[in-house]
C-alpha positions in Angstrom: -212.6 -228.4 74.9 -213.9 -231.7 73.6 -212.1 -235.0 73.9 -210.0 -235.9 70.9 -211.6 -238.4 68.5 -210.6 -242.1 68.8 -209.1 -241.4 72.2 -209.7 -245.0 73.3 -207.9 -246.4 70.3 -205.0 -244.1 70.8 -204.8 -245.0 74.5 -204.8 -248.7 73.8 -201.9 -248.2 71.3 -199.9 -246.3 73.8 -200.7 -248.6 76.7 -199.4 -251.5 74.6 -195.9 -250.1 74.7 -195.9 -248.2 78.0 -198.2 -250.2 80.2 -201.6 -249.2 81.5 -200.6 -247.1 84.5 -197.8 -245.3 82.6 -200.1 -244.6 79.7 -202.8 -243.4 82.0 -200.5 -240.9 83.7 -199.3 -239.6 80.3 -202.8 -239.2 78.8 -204.3 -237.6 81.9 -201.4 -235.2 82.3 -202.0 -234.0 78.8 -205.8 -233.7 79.3 -205.3 -231.9 82.6 -203.1 -229.4 80.9 -205.5 -228.9 78.0 -208.9 -228.8 79.8 -208.3 -229.3 83.5 -210.4 -231.5 85.8 -213.6 -231.4 83.7 -211.7 -232.9 80.7 -210.1 -235.6 82.9 -213.6 -236.4 84.3 -215.0 -236.6 80.8 -212.2 -239.0 79.8 -212.9 -241.1 82.9 -216.6 -241.3 82.1 -215.9 -242.3 78.5 -213.0 -244.7 78.9 -213.0 -245.8 82.5 -214.9 -249.0 82.2 -212.9 -250.1 79.2 -209.6 -249.2 80.8 -209.9 -249.6 84.6 -206.3 -248.5 85.4 -207.0 -245.2 83.7 -210.2 -244.9 85.7 -208.2 -245.6 88.9 -205.6 -242.9 88.2 -208.2 -240.4 87.1 -210.2 -240.9 90.3 -207.0 -240.3 92.3 -206.3 -237.0 90.5 -209.9 -235.8 90.6 -210.2 -236.6 94.3 -207.0 -234.7 95.2 -205.4 -237.9 96.5 -201.7 -238.5 96.1 -200.4 -241.1 93.6 -198.6 -244.1 94.9 -195.0 -243.2 93.9 -193.1 -245.9 91.9 -190.1 -246.1 94.3 -188.1 -249.2 93.4 -186.4 -249.4 96.8 -188.6 -252.3 98.0 -188.0 -254.2 94.9 -184.3 -253.8 95.1 -184.4 -255.1 98.7 -186.3 -258.1 97.5 -183.6 -258.7 94.8 -180.7 -259.0 97.3 -178.7 -262.0 96.4 -180.3 -262.3 92.9 -178.1 -262.1 89.8 -180.7 -262.8 87.1 -184.1 -261.0 86.9 -186.9 -261.9 84.5 -189.7 -259.3 84.2 -193.2 -260.3 83.2 -195.5 -257.5 82.0 -194.7 -254.0 81.0 -194.9 -250.7 82.9 -192.4 -248.1 81.5 -192.5 -245.9 84.6 -191.6 -248.9 86.8 -188.9 -250.2 84.5 -187.4 -246.7 84.0 -187.1 -246.4 87.8 -185.8 -249.9 88.4 -183.6 -251.1 85.5 -180.8 -248.4 85.7 -180.4 -249.3 89.4 -179.8 -253.0 88.8 -176.1 -253.5 89.5 -174.7 -256.9 88.7 -178.1 -258.3 87.7 -178.8 -259.7 84.3 -182.3 -258.5 83.3 -184.8 -259.8 80.7 -188.3 -259.0 79.6 -190.7 -261.7 78.7 -192.0 -261.0 75.1 -195.5 -262.2 75.7 -198.1 -259.5 74.7 -200.6 -260.2 77.5 -203.6 -259.2 75.4 -201.9 -256.2 73.8 -199.5 -256.0 70.9 -196.3 -254.1 71.8 -193.3 -253.8 69.6 -190.8 -255.2 72.1 -187.8 -254.2 70.0 -188.8 -250.5 70.4 -189.6 -251.0 74.1 -186.3 -252.6 74.8 -184.4 -250.0 72.8 -185.2 -247.5 75.6 -183.0 -249.4 78.0 -179.7 -249.3 76.0 -179.0 -253.0 76.3 -179.8 -253.2 80.0 -182.6 -255.7 79.3 -182.9 -258.4 76.7 -186.0 -260.0 75.1 -186.9 -263.5 76.5 -189.4 -265.8 74.7 -191.6 -268.2 76.7 -189.5 -271.1 75.3 -186.3 -269.6 76.9 -187.5 -269.5 80.6 -185.4 -272.4 81.6 -182.2 -270.5 80.7 -183.2 -267.8 83.3 -184.0 -270.2 86.1 -181.7 -270.9 89.0 -181.1 -270.5 92.7 -180.2 -266.8 92.3 -182.9 -266.0 89.8 -186.2 -264.1 90.3 -189.4 -263.4 88.5 -191.0 -260.0 88.8 -194.4 -258.8 87.7 -196.5 -255.6 88.2 -199.6 -255.9 90.4 -202.6 -253.7 89.8 -203.9 -253.6 93.3 -204.5 -256.2 96.0 -206.8 -256.7 98.9 -204.2 -259.0 100.6 -205.9 -262.1 99.2 -206.4 -261.6 95.4 -204.0 -259.7 93.2 -204.6 -258.5 89.6 -201.8 -259.0 87.1 -201.1 -259.2 83.4 -202.3 -262.4 81.7 -198.7 -263.1 80.9 -198.0 -263.9 84.5 -200.2 -266.9 84.5 -198.4 -268.3 81.4 -195.1 -268.0 83.2 -195.7 -268.7 86.9 -197.1 -272.2 86.7 -196.0 -274.9 89.3 -193.5 -276.3 86.9 -191.8 -272.9 86.6 -192.1 -271.4 90.0 -190.0 -274.0 91.7 -187.1 -273.1 89.4 -186.8 -269.6 90.6 -185.7 -268.4 94.0 -188.2 -265.5 94.3 -191.5 -264.6 92.7 -191.9 -260.8 93.3 -195.1 -258.8 92.8 -194.7 -255.0 92.6 -198.1 -253.4 93.5 -198.1 -250.2 91.5 -201.6 -249.0 92.5 -201.7 -249.4 96.2 -205.3 -250.6 96.5 -207.8 -252.5 94.3 -209.4 -250.9 91.3 -213.0 -249.8 91.6 -214.3 -251.1 88.3 -214.1 -254.5 86.7 -210.4 -255.2 86.0 -210.5 -255.7 82.3 -207.2 -256.6 80.7 -206.0 -258.2 83.9 -206.3 -261.6 85.5 -206.7 -262.6 89.1 -204.1 -264.6 91.0 -203.5 -265.3 94.7 -201.4 -262.8 96.6 -200.0 -265.8 98.4 -198.4 -267.1 95.2 -195.7 -264.4 95.6 -192.7 -265.0 97.8 -192.6 -261.2 98.1 -195.3 -258.6 97.5 -193.9 -255.1 97.4 -196.3 -252.3 98.1 -195.9 -248.6 97.0 -194.0 -246.3 99.2 -195.9 -243.8 101.4 -196.7 -240.6 99.6 -194.2 -237.8 100.2 -195.7 -234.7 102.0 -195.4 -232.6 98.8 -197.3 -235.3 96.8 -200.1 -235.3 99.3 -200.6 -231.6 98.7 -201.5 -232.1 95.0 -202.3 -235.1 92.8 -200.6 -235.7 89.5 -197.1 -234.5 90.5 -194.7 -237.4 90.4 -192.3 -237.8 93.3 -188.6 -237.2 92.8 -186.8 -240.5 92.2 -185.4 -242.3 95.3 -181.6 -242.5 95.6 -180.1 -245.5 93.7 -179.6 -248.7 95.6 -177.7 -251.7 94.4 -179.1 -255.2 94.2 -176.4 -257.7 95.1 
């Protein structure tokens, strides 16, 4: 089976509203079902350099390695004592796991495209009012001693971390001092192996807390591409 035409364009459109990792998992799952590992490998060869997160996830699946599960427990621990959370960047799988478990925490999503062009109204409609849109001009309203900024990290070597360009627009020195915590959620577990297009580099030391992925469950290690069951809900207080 050949790859569908205009696959790269389709992936970019989906990644704009799901996030790069979430879109990669969706596309590769469909390709794996349609043509198995050869089709996934062909997609990686064709699109991997343009979309490095897709390349990373495809390499995991093809090598038989387990995906880093998106367990929000570490993020919830980092949010203890926080009552207002502002998310910068978009990953639907991460938000789906985290947002319903926020208890007593007001949550917002910064509506900065970060190089893509999502329809934030459609994105936020998936969370039934649990998150609200926040423009860059509204950041001051979300600041405070019990407020936190959160962004998704696409791999780190302990020194550098790759993030959405939106993070650099939000986390400047004049803003970071207004929030109690700056949290990075590493959703890949290790650095990408090709040039991190669509991302920018920041220092891992800029985060007050850098949450890594949970250890793969034994059943996940037995076969790549099978998501881990969600962790039990925990409250952020």
